Structure formats: C-alpha cells, structure tokens
N, C-alpha and C positions, 0 to 999 in steps of 0.2 A: 556705394550705397555708404552710407552711416549708420550706425547702430549705435546708441549709447543706453548702458547700462547700471545698475549699482552692483548687481551678482550675479554669478553664472552655474547654473545648478546643470548636473549632469546625472544621467543615469549611466549606470554603470555595466551590466551585460548590454554587448551591442551599439553602445557608443562607446566608453573607454575601452574595453576589451570583450574580447568574444573567447565564451566558454560555450559555447553550443552545441561541441562536442564529450565536454566531461557532460553537461545538461543531461542531453539524449542517450549517454551511455548509464549517467543513473538512474532517470527516473527509471527506464526502461527495466534496471534490473529490481527497480524498487517496486515495479508494478509487478514483475513478473513472483517477487517474494512474499507481496500482498495479494495473488490471485488472479488477479484482473486483466481480464481479457484485452484484447490491444482497442476491440470497440468501446468497451468504458473506459478504457484508457487515453485511447484518442477524440474523445469527447467535451474532451477539459484542452484551457488555452496556459502551459506552463508559460509564455515568456510573460516577463512585468509584472508575473501576480506573486506574493508573497507564498511560500509553500504551504505556510498553515491554510490557510485559503483552498488551494489546490487538495489536500488531504483531506480537507472535510467534504467536500464535493464530491470524493469519490470511497470516503468508510467511514461506517458507523462512528458514531462521537465519542463511543470508547475506544477505539485504536486510533483516535489520533492521537494524542500525547504521543505513543510510542513510535510510532507510525513516521511523525515528524520529526521524533530524535535519531531514528535511521536513514531520513533522506539528508538530514543534514549532516550525518555523519558518512555518508557516503561521498556527499559535494565537496564535502572539506577534505578530504582524504583523495579524491581525484584533482585536485589544483596544480601539481607540480607534471607539465606538458598536458595537460586540458586545459589552460588559460592561457591567450596571447592579448597582447597589447593591441589596441587598433593603430592602423600609420597617422602619424601625426601625432597622437595623444600625447605621448610625452613632451615634445617640442612646446604642445601649446599648455599644457598645465602648467609648464618650467614657465613660462614667460609672465603668466599670471602672480598676480600675489595670493597668498596662502589662504588671506580673510577675506577675499573675494568672490573664493569658490566653493562648490560642496558638491559632494555627492553622494547622491537619493537614489537608492535603489531599493526594490523591495525583500531581497535578501536578508539574511539573517546577522546580524555584526559578523559572527563568528565567520560564517560564509564569506561576506562581500572585506572580511581584512585579506582571508584565507587568501583572495583570488586576485586581489588589491595589490597585495604582498607578491605573487607568482609574477607581477607585472612590473612591476618595480613601481607603483604607483602607493603615496602615502599620503593621504587628505588630511589636511590639518581638518575640517569638518566631513561628519562623515553621518547622514540619517541613515537608520536602517528600520526591517522593519521591526525589532524590539522596540523603537524606539516610538512607534507612533499604535493609535488603538483601531484605526481604518486604512487598508494599503491603496494605493493605485486602484480603479481609477480614481477614489478619491483624492480631494487634491491633499489633503493632509499632512503626508511628508512634504510636499514642494514647501506649505506655509510657514512648516517647523523649521525648515533649512531657511528660509527668505530670515527668519524672527530671528534664528542663531547669527547669523549674519551681520541682522540688525538692517534687514534692506527691507525694503517696501515691496511686497508683494509682484504689483505691476512695474518694478522698475527690474525686475531679473528676468534673465533670458534662461531657459529651458531646452538642454539638448536631453533629446528623446526619442528612443524608437518601437515602443512597444505601443498597442495599440490601447491597450489602460494606464499607461504613461503619457501618452497623447491626451486622453478624456480628463484627466488627472489635472 
C-alpha cells in the first residue's frame, strides 16, 4: 500500500514519546495537594486533553489559574528520567524533511518543549495548547498545523493515540 501526503502531524505523548509515568506521578501529587479524592480525580480523562480543561473539570473557576500553574511546574520539573522516546521515532523523524511535519500536542509549549528536549526531538513546527483556543477533540490544533505547513488538511496524515485526538 502506498500513501501520499503533503504533511505529517504527530501527537507527542504516546505517539513520539512516553511520559505516562511522569504524568501519573505529577497528576497524583497535584490531586493530593488540591484535596481531590481518588473518585473525583479518577472520573476525568487525563490523556490527550489540555491541562487547562482537566483542571477546570476538577476545581472551581477561581482556583484554576493557580492550579494550572502548579501542574505545569510539576510536569516540567519531572521530565528528567520521566520521558522516553518511543521505538523508531528518531529514525522516522530524521528521515523526513522538517518543513513537512509538525508536533501537535495538548501540552503547553513550555511542557512540550521540555519533554521533546528530554527525548532529543527538536521539531521545526510545534502546535501547543498555547497556540489554540479549542483543544482536542476539536480539530483546531490539527487545522492550525496544516495551515502553518502550507498543507491542505485533507492531504495530511495524523499520528495520534488518544481518544480526544482521534476525535479531532
């Protein structure tokens, strides 16, 4: 089978790198700091969604800015040893022209860059939660990536592992 595309759009966590252990450690610590029970914390999907949406689902609006800053701090500080590049990722990305692919992530730019740097990946094009107004499952992040690459969205191939990203 041969597939022809103008651009490739990669989710980050779970697709290029794995930070599952770090994510679990950080969010569990964060939930304890904010007095959330396992039941409250367990009812939200963490994977593939912007932290701002997760925090807003769990806490009153007045607490969201501070709580969001805290989870980002925890996650950025936990990248050393908490992020691993997935098999075949480096070889695949090194074989692609940098102007034909982008990383499209629900993480903030600061967190995405920290995780990618830990994995030794430096994309020319990165779409992060800071760049959009609606996160996955809305298609906005992927549409923005296609636009920045100058590609027709219908001619892009998306690599994604999370339900919210697949819906987008």
